[in-house]
C-alpha positions as CSV (number, residue, x, y, z in Angstrom):
1,M,-14.8,-26.5,157.6
2,H,-17.7,-25.3,159.8
3,D,-21.3,-24.7,158.9
4,I,-24.0,-22.5,160.4
5,A,-27.3,-24.3,160.6
6,H,-30.8,-23.3,161.9
7,L,-34.0,-25.2,161.9
8,L,-37.4,-23.4,162.1
9,R,-41.0,-24.3,162.0
10,I,-43.0,-21.5,160.3
11,H,-46.8,-21.4,160.3
12,A,-47.0,-20.7,156.5
13,T,-47.0,-22.8,153.4
14,P,-43.8,-23.7,151.6
15,D,-44.9,-21.6,148.6
16,R,-45.3,-18.6,150.9
17,V,-41.9,-19.1,152.6
18,Y,-40.3,-19.7,149.1
19,D,-41.7,-16.3,147.9
20,A,-40.3,-14.6,151.0
21,I,-36.8,-15.8,150.3
22,T,-36.7,-15.3,146.6
23,T,-38.1,-11.8,145.9
24,A,-36.4,-8.5,146.7
25,A,-39.6,-6.9,148.1
26,E,-40.2,-9.8,150.5
27,I,-36.5,-10.2,151.5
28,G,-36.6,-6.5,152.4
29,Q,-39.3,-7.2,155.0
30,W,-37.2,-9.6,157.1
31,W,-33.4,-9.4,156.2
32,T,-32.3,-6.1,154.9
33,R,-34.2,-3.2,153.2
34,D,-31.2,-2.7,150.9
35,T,-32.0,-5.7,148.7
36,A,-31.8,-6.4,145.0
37,I,-32.0,-9.9,143.5
38,D,-32.9,-11.4,140.1
39,A,-34.6,-14.6,141.2
40,H,-33.8,-17.0,138.5
41,L,-31.0,-19.6,138.0
42,G,-27.8,-17.6,137.4
43,G,-29.4,-14.4,138.6
44,V,-27.4,-12.1,140.8
45,G,-28.3,-10.4,144.1
46,Q,-26.9,-7.7,146.4
47,F,-27.7,-7.2,150.1
48,G,-26.4,-4.1,151.8
49,F,-26.0,-3.3,155.4
50,N,-24.8,-0.2,157.4
51,G,-25.0,2.3,154.5
52,R,-23.5,-0.4,152.2
53,R,-20.3,-0.6,154.2
54,F,-21.1,-4.3,154.1
55,V,-22.5,-5.8,150.9
56,A,-23.1,-9.5,150.2
57,Q,-23.2,-10.4,146.5
58,V,-24.7,-13.7,145.4
59,V,-25.5,-15.8,142.4
60,V,-28.6,-17.9,142.5
61,E,-27.3,-21.5,142.2
62,D,-30.5,-23.5,142.7
63,L,-34.2,-22.7,142.8
64,K,-36.9,-25.4,143.2
65,P,-40.2,-23.7,144.0
66,A,-41.4,-24.5,147.5
67,L,-38.4,-26.8,148.1
68,C,-35.1,-25.0,148.0
69,V,-33.1,-21.9,147.3
70,R,-29.3,-21.8,147.2
71,W,-27.0,-18.8,146.7
72,R,-23.2,-18.7,146.1
73,V,-21.6,-15.7,147.7
74,T,-19.3,-14.1,145.0
75,N,-17.5,-11.4,147.0
76,A,-15.5,-11.4,150.3
77,A,-18.6,-10.7,152.4
78,W,-18.0,-13.9,154.4
79,P,-15.3,-16.5,154.2
80,A,-18.1,-19.1,153.6
81,N,-19.9,-18.9,150.2
82,D,-22.7,-21.5,150.2
83,I,-26.1,-20.4,151.6
84,A,-29.1,-22.7,151.4
85,F,-32.7,-22.6,152.4
86,N,-34.4,-26.0,152.3
87,L,-38.2,-26.2,152.8
88,K,-40.4,-29.1,153.8
89,A,-44.2,-29.1,154.2
90,D,-45.4,-30.4,157.6
91,G,-49.2,-30.2,157.7
92,R,-50.0,-26.5,157.4
93,D,-46.5,-25.4,158.4
94,T,-43.1,-25.3,156.8
95,I,-39.9,-26.7,158.2
96,L,-37.0,-24.5,157.1
97,L,-33.5,-25.9,157.3
98,F,-31.1,-23.0,156.7
99,A,-27.3,-23.5,156.2
100,H,-24.4,-21.2,155.6
101,R,-21.6,-23.7,154.7
102,G,-17.8,-23.6,154.4
103,W,-16.5,-21.4,157.3
104,P,-12.8,-22.1,157.6
105,R,-12.7,-21.3,161.4
106,A,-15.2,-21.3,164.2
107,D,-14.0,-17.8,165.3
108,E,-15.7,-14.5,166.3
109,G,-16.9,-13.9,162.7
110,F,-18.5,-17.3,162.6
111,A,-20.1,-16.7,166.0
112,S,-21.4,-13.3,164.9
113,A,-22.8,-14.6,161.7
114,T,-24.5,-17.5,163.5
115,T,-26.2,-15.1,165.9
116,R,-27.2,-12.6,163.1
117,W,-28.6,-15.4,160.9
118,G,-30.7,-16.6,163.9
119,V,-32.1,-13.1,164.4
120,Y,-32.9,-12.7,160.7
121,L,-34.5,-16.1,160.4
122,L,-36.7,-15.4,163.4
123,S,-37.5,-12.1,161.7
124,L,-38.6,-14.1,158.6
125,K,-40.8,-16.3,160.8
126,R,-42.4,-13.2,162.4
127,Y,-42.9,-11.6,159.1
128,L,-44.7,-14.6,157.6
129,Q,-46.8,-15.2,160.7
130,T,-47.6,-11.6,161.7
131,G,-46.8,-9.4,158.7
132,T,-44.0,-7.6,160.5
133,G,-40.3,-8.6,160.5
134,T,-37.2,-6.7,161.8
135,P,-35.0,-6.4,158.8
136,H,-31.8,-4.2,158.8
137,P,-31.8,-1.4,159.8
138,D,-34.7,-2.2,162.1
139,D,-32.8,-5.2,163.5
140,S,-31.2,-3.1,166.2
141,R,-34.3,-3.7,168.2
142,A,-33.9,-7.5,167.9
143,L,-30.1,-7.5,168.4
144,G,-30.1,-5.4,171.5
């Protein structure tokens, strides 16, 4: 199995980063504007892209305020179904360790998802530090 992993330093508190990855209004500012999520343990979420031709459905598996968020993908959006955001305070910054685990092959789909997650996580960082991210469909500017 293969895992996507990204590590970012974000100039924002862990509480602020946690809010940005757990609420629909905030996720819509950095990942995709087509976002719905019930942010409690067992809650469900849907994230749509390209006029909902691609929709990721998740269940919230773990929530520890200012520490971690974990989703389990419940549809065939990706062949890997474990997405985790782990947060650690570092002075006035937050270290975010992101992982999308369980890819059966390091193929083109894995490579594409690795790149897209990188773009969206940088969008999260920009959103938290400047107030403006590049969520889908605005991500075309960032993806080139």
